[in-house]
DOLOBA-460142 format. One line per 4 residues: number of its first residue (from 1); for each residue x, y, z of C-alpha. Coordinates in nm, 2 decimals. Layout:
% residues N
NUM	X,Y,Z  ...
END
This chain:
% residues 415
1	-0.03,-0.47,3.37  -0.11,-0.83,3.37  0.12,-1.11,3.22  -0.03,-1.24,2.90
5	0.26,-1.46,2.79  0.06,-1.78,2.85  -0.21,-1.65,2.63  0.03,-1.57,2.34
9	0.15,-1.92,2.36  -0.20,-2.08,2.38  -0.25,-2.09,2.00  -0.42,-1.88,1.75
13	-0.78,-1.99,1.84  -0.76,-1.89,2.20  -1.06,-1.67,2.28  -0.84,-1.39,2.40
17	-0.64,-1.40,2.08  -0.95,-1.36,1.87  -1.09,-1.08,2.08  -0.76,-0.89,2.08
21	-0.74,-0.94,1.70  -1.07,-0.77,1.65  -0.98,-0.49,1.89  -0.65,-0.44,1.70
25	-0.82,-0.30,1.39  -0.77,0.07,1.36  -1.12,0.23,1.34  -1.44,0.07,1.22
29	-1.38,-0.15,0.92  -1.65,0.00,0.70  -1.52,0.35,0.76  -1.17,0.24,0.68
33	-1.27,0.07,0.36  -1.47,0.38,0.25  -1.17,0.60,0.33  -0.94,0.38,0.13
37	-1.17,0.38,-0.17  -1.21,0.75,-0.17  -0.84,0.83,-0.14  -0.71,1.03,-0.43
41	-0.43,0.79,-0.51  -0.67,0.50,-0.53  -0.92,0.69,-0.74  -0.64,0.78,-0.98
45	-0.53,0.42,-1.01  -0.89,0.30,-1.07  -0.92,0.57,-1.35  -0.61,0.41,-1.51
49	-0.80,0.08,-1.54  -1.06,0.26,-1.75  -0.79,0.40,-1.97  -0.64,0.05,-2.02
53	-0.98,-0.09,-2.10  -1.03,0.18,-2.36  -0.69,0.11,-2.51  -0.77,-0.26,-2.52
57	-1.10,-0.20,-2.70  -0.89,0.01,-2.95  -0.65,-0.28,-3.00  -0.93,-0.53,-3.04
61	-1.10,-0.34,-3.33  -0.77,-0.23,-3.47  -0.65,0.10,-3.61  -0.72,0.01,-3.97
65	-0.97,0.25,-4.12  -1.11,0.31,-4.47  -0.92,0.57,-4.65  -1.12,0.77,-4.92
69	-0.94,0.95,-5.19  -1.09,1.14,-5.48  -0.99,1.37,-5.77  -1.24,1.58,-5.96
73	-1.10,1.79,-6.24  -1.17,1.95,-6.58  -0.92,1.88,-6.86  -0.89,2.07,-7.19
77	-0.87,1.79,-7.46  -0.75,1.91,-7.80  -1.03,1.89,-8.05  -1.29,1.83,-7.78
81	-1.26,2.11,-7.54  -1.31,2.10,-7.17  -1.42,1.77,-7.02  -1.50,1.66,-6.67
85	-1.31,1.38,-6.51  -1.30,1.22,-6.17  -1.11,0.95,-5.99  -1.24,0.79,-5.66
89	-1.09,0.51,-5.46  -1.15,0.36,-5.12  -0.89,0.14,-4.95  -0.86,-0.02,-4.61
93	-0.57,-0.21,-4.44  -0.64,-0.56,-4.32  -0.46,-0.74,-4.04  -0.31,-1.07,-4.14
97	-0.44,-1.38,-3.96  -0.32,-1.41,-3.60  -0.25,-1.04,-3.55  -0.59,-0.95,-3.42
101	-0.58,-1.22,-3.16  -0.23,-1.10,-3.04  -0.36,-0.75,-3.02  -0.65,-0.86,-2.80
105	-0.41,-1.05,-2.58  -0.18,-0.75,-2.54  -0.48,-0.54,-2.45  -0.62,-0.79,-2.20
109	-0.28,-0.81,-2.03  -0.25,-0.44,-2.00  -0.59,-0.42,-1.84  -0.48,-0.69,-1.59
113	-0.16,-0.50,-1.51  -0.36,-0.18,-1.45  -0.62,-0.36,-1.23  -0.34,-0.52,-1.03
117	-0.17,-0.18,-0.99  -0.49,-0.02,-0.88  -0.52,-0.29,-0.61  -0.17,-0.24,-0.50
121	-0.23,0.14,-0.48  -0.51,0.06,-0.24  -0.28,-0.18,-0.06  -0.01,0.09,-0.02
125	-0.27,0.33,0.10  -0.39,0.09,0.36  -0.03,0.05,0.49  0.00,0.43,0.51
129	-0.33,0.44,0.71  -0.20,0.17,0.95  0.13,0.34,1.00  -0.03,0.67,1.08
133	-0.29,0.51,1.30  -0.03,0.33,1.52  0.20,0.64,1.52  -0.09,0.84,1.66
137	-0.22,0.58,1.91  0.13,0.48,2.02  0.24,0.83,2.09  -0.09,0.90,2.28
141	-0.03,0.59,2.49  0.32,0.70,2.57  0.18,1.04,2.67  -0.07,0.89,2.91
145	0.20,0.66,3.06  0.43,0.95,3.12  0.16,1.17,3.25  0.07,0.90,3.50
149	0.43,0.88,3.61  0.44,1.26,3.65  0.13,1.24,3.86  0.30,0.98,4.08
153	0.61,1.20,4.11  0.38,1.49,4.21  0.28,1.30,4.52  0.65,1.26,4.60
157	0.69,1.64,4.57  0.40,1.71,4.79  0.52,1.45,5.05  0.88,1.59,5.04
161	0.76,1.95,5.08  0.55,1.85,5.38  0.85,1.67,5.53  1.07,1.96,5.46
165	0.83,2.18,5.66  0.87,1.93,5.94  1.25,1.94,5.90  1.24,1.57,5.81
169	1.37,1.63,5.46  1.63,1.86,5.30  1.59,2.13,5.03  1.81,1.91,4.81
173	1.55,1.63,4.82  1.27,1.87,4.73  1.48,1.99,4.43  1.54,1.63,4.33
177	1.16,1.55,4.35  1.07,1.87,4.16  1.33,1.79,3.88  1.21,1.43,3.85
181	0.84,1.55,3.81  0.94,1.83,3.56  1.13,1.58,3.35  0.83,1.34,3.34
185	0.60,1.63,3.25  0.84,1.73,2.97  0.85,1.39,2.83  0.47,1.36,2.85
189	0.42,1.70,2.67  0.67,1.58,2.39  0.47,1.26,2.35  0.15,1.46,2.35
193	0.29,1.68,2.07  0.38,1.37,1.86  0.03,1.23,1.92  -0.13,1.56,1.80
197	0.10,1.56,1.49  0.01,1.20,1.42  -0.36,1.27,1.44  -0.32,1.57,1.22
201	-0.13,1.36,0.96  -0.40,1.09,0.97  -0.69,1.34,0.94  -0.51,1.52,0.65
205	-0.44,1.20,0.46  -0.78,1.05,0.53  -1.03,1.33,0.58  -1.33,1.10,0.55
209	-1.21,0.87,0.83  -1.40,0.95,1.15  -1.14,1.00,1.43  -1.21,1.03,1.80
213	-1.08,1.34,1.98  -0.86,1.12,2.20  -0.67,0.81,2.08  -0.82,0.49,2.19
217	-0.61,0.27,2.43  -0.37,0.02,2.27  -0.51,-0.33,2.26  -0.30,-0.63,2.35
221	-0.11,-0.78,2.05  -0.23,-1.13,1.95  -0.13,-1.39,1.70  -0.38,-1.37,1.41
225	-0.63,-1.66,1.38  -0.48,-1.77,1.05  -0.13,-1.81,1.20  0.19,-1.65,1.11
229	0.30,-1.91,0.86  -0.03,-1.91,0.67  -0.03,-1.53,0.64  0.33,-1.53,0.52
233	0.22,-1.76,0.23  -0.07,-1.55,0.16  0.15,-1.25,0.11  0.30,-1.41,-0.19
237	-0.01,-1.58,-0.31  -0.21,-1.27,-0.32  0.06,-1.02,-0.42  -0.07,-0.75,-0.66
241	0.29,-0.66,-0.74  0.35,-1.01,-0.87  0.02,-1.00,-1.05  0.11,-0.67,-1.22
245	0.46,-0.80,-1.32  0.31,-1.12,-1.45  0.06,-0.92,-1.66  0.35,-0.70,-1.78
249	0.54,-1.02,-1.89  0.23,-1.14,-2.07  0.19,-0.81,-2.24  0.56,-0.81,-2.35
253	0.52,-1.17,-2.48  0.21,-1.06,-2.69  0.40,-0.76,-2.82  0.69,-0.99,-2.91
257	0.48,-1.23,-3.10  0.30,-0.94,-3.27  0.63,-0.78,-3.38  0.74,-1.11,-3.52
261	0.43,-1.13,-3.73  0.47,-0.77,-3.82  0.78,-0.87,-4.03  0.52,-0.93,-4.30
265	0.33,-0.60,-4.34  -0.05,-0.58,-4.36  -0.20,-0.55,-4.71  -0.44,-0.28,-4.81
269	-0.73,-0.36,-5.04  -0.95,-0.11,-5.21  -1.19,-0.02,-5.48  -1.12,0.24,-5.76
273	-1.36,0.41,-5.99  -1.28,0.67,-6.25  -1.42,0.86,-6.54  -1.21,1.03,-6.80
277	-1.25,1.21,-7.14  -1.59,1.34,-7.03  -1.72,0.99,-6.96  -1.58,0.83,-7.27
281	-1.35,0.62,-7.05  -1.49,0.46,-6.74  -1.35,0.20,-6.51  -1.40,0.01,-6.19
285	-1.13,-0.20,-6.03  -0.96,-0.33,-5.72  -0.65,-0.20,-5.55  -0.40,-0.40,-5.37
289	-0.10,-0.25,-5.19  0.14,-0.40,-4.95  0.46,-0.25,-4.79  0.77,-0.45,-4.85
293	0.93,-0.48,-4.50  1.29,-0.41,-4.45  1.55,-0.40,-4.17  1.34,-0.16,-3.96
297	1.07,-0.43,-3.91  1.35,-0.69,-3.82  1.49,-0.44,-3.56  1.15,-0.38,-3.41
301	1.10,-0.75,-3.37  1.44,-0.79,-3.20  1.35,-0.49,-2.97  1.02,-0.65,-2.87
305	1.20,-0.99,-2.80  1.45,-0.81,-2.58  1.17,-0.63,-2.39  0.99,-0.96,-2.34
309	1.30,-1.11,-2.19  1.34,-0.81,-1.96  0.98,-0.84,-1.84  1.03,-1.20,-1.76
313	1.34,-1.12,-1.55  1.16,-0.84,-1.38  0.88,-1.08,-1.29  1.14,-1.32,-1.13
317	1.29,-1.03,-0.94  0.95,-0.92,-0.81  0.88,-1.27,-0.68  1.21,-1.25,-0.49
321	1.12,-0.91,-0.35  0.78,-1.03,-0.24  0.92,-1.34,-0.09  1.16,-1.13,0.12
325	0.88,-0.89,0.22  0.67,-1.19,0.33  0.96,-1.34,0.54  1.03,-1.00,0.69
329	0.66,-0.94,0.78  0.64,-1.28,0.95  0.97,-1.23,1.14  0.87,-0.88,1.26
333	0.52,-0.99,1.37  0.65,-1.29,1.56  0.96,-1.12,1.69  0.79,-0.80,1.81
337	0.52,-1.00,1.98  0.78,-1.19,2.18  0.96,-0.86,2.25  0.64,-0.71,2.38
341	0.59,-1.01,2.61  0.93,-0.96,2.76  0.87,-0.58,2.79  0.54,-0.64,2.96
345	0.71,-0.87,3.21  0.98,-0.61,3.27  0.72,-0.33,3.32  0.53,-0.55,3.57
349	0.84,-0.61,3.77  0.96,-0.25,3.77  0.61,-0.14,3.87  0.60,-0.38,4.17
353	0.95,-0.26,4.27  0.84,0.11,4.25  0.53,0.03,4.45  0.74,-0.13,4.73
357	0.98,0.17,4.72  0.68,0.41,4.76  0.56,0.23,5.06  0.91,0.21,5.21
361	0.96,0.58,5.15  0.63,0.67,5.31  0.73,0.47,5.62  1.06,0.64,5.63
365	1.27,0.33,5.56  1.39,0.43,5.21  1.55,0.75,5.10  1.40,0.97,4.83
369	1.69,0.91,4.60  1.62,0.54,4.60  1.26,0.59,4.54  1.32,0.83,4.25
373	1.56,0.58,4.09  1.28,0.31,4.12  1.02,0.55,3.98  1.25,0.63,3.68
377	1.31,0.26,3.61  0.94,0.19,3.63  0.86,0.48,3.40  1.12,0.38,3.15
381	1.00,0.01,3.16  0.64,0.13,3.11  0.73,0.35,2.81  0.94,0.06,2.66
385	0.63,-0.17,2.71  0.41,0.09,2.52  0.67,0.11,2.23  0.70,-0.26,2.22
389	0.33,-0.30,2.21  0.29,-0.05,1.94  0.56,-0.21,1.73  0.39,-0.55,1.77
393	0.05,-0.42,1.67  0.19,-0.24,1.37  0.39,-0.54,1.26  0.08,-0.77,1.29
397	-0.13,-0.52,1.11  0.12,-0.50,0.83  0.13,-0.87,0.79  -0.25,-0.89,0.77
401	-0.26,-0.60,0.52  0.01,-0.76,0.30  -0.16,-1.10,0.32  -0.49,-0.93,0.22
405	-0.68,-1.05,0.52  -0.75,-0.70,0.65  -0.95,-0.42,0.46  -0.93,-0.63,0.14
409	-1.18,-0.75,-0.11  -1.04,-1.10,-0.04  -1.08,-1.07,0.34  -1.27,-1.36,0.49
413	-1.54,-1.35,0.75  -1.40,-1.25,1.09  -1.44,-1.53,1.35
END
């Protein structure tokens, strides 16, 4: 394992940073985008946009409809006999000036909220995919590391068995070597089981994503080309959660203004025609009706005002939450990258020490117990490096997803 600390400090445009960044993407991007778009949760969220648009169209045209009412009857008039009569009228409510514009504004805000929530559903699905991907590949990398350690210990078992036959080693030493190998094999099998479970979860959640039979090796973590600070700012700038909350606030403000105007009810205007006394009396006239608003309309306006105030506070709270998420993402990406660099250096040192112990043991200058201690330290350091590498890769991927620079409609061209 080579030391890459000097590359991590070389800046975001170092060639190895850009190459590592490209390799760090889980699976081909086109396949990932297709898998995200076809995820049931994303499809459901997109369908809700259609529902919001339909509702907005309904608000734009209004619910006011022509009401037809008619009476046809026969009346027995004294001295005349049975006469035919009818009474027909057509009425329609009309929105007072300003109400239609507020209805359209409320509908547009609802569509914007649904659109942002659909994009956020896709964003959350991308985070799920990334988490499952690194869980699988990280566990597989641990399994490979532990299997390699077990193979090395198998050579110690073989050598100890041979030396025991030559009466140059004790049965206790052979037992110790066998126990060390078995422990490493058990750890490798446990990691293999976690990898299999991780792949199964990934395949179940994203059946359209083509997955290799074996997990690919973990790439080296790298600072994204945009830089940590810029990505942190983009998390806030491009947040769909803030966008949805802002749209909710705009929707609530429109409803508040609409309820205030609704203190004065909409009038209904109509046309009435009638015929009575067998046609002896005929008439045609206009009808005007208007509800006289009371305390219920005032209460509805107060309720809408309170809801608008609540939506504004929720928007402020959402900005705080997203600011915190952006800061956490940046801190984890930067901190885990530094932690991996130290873990890599520790693994290099432990591996070098174990190599020397192997050579010394082969020459008879070092006891088996000392070698097994060195092998265990090297194995633990190697596993810690894999875990630190996985954590750094997952943190960087999360930062890129949250900043919408990976698998997003806003993603720029890759350098």
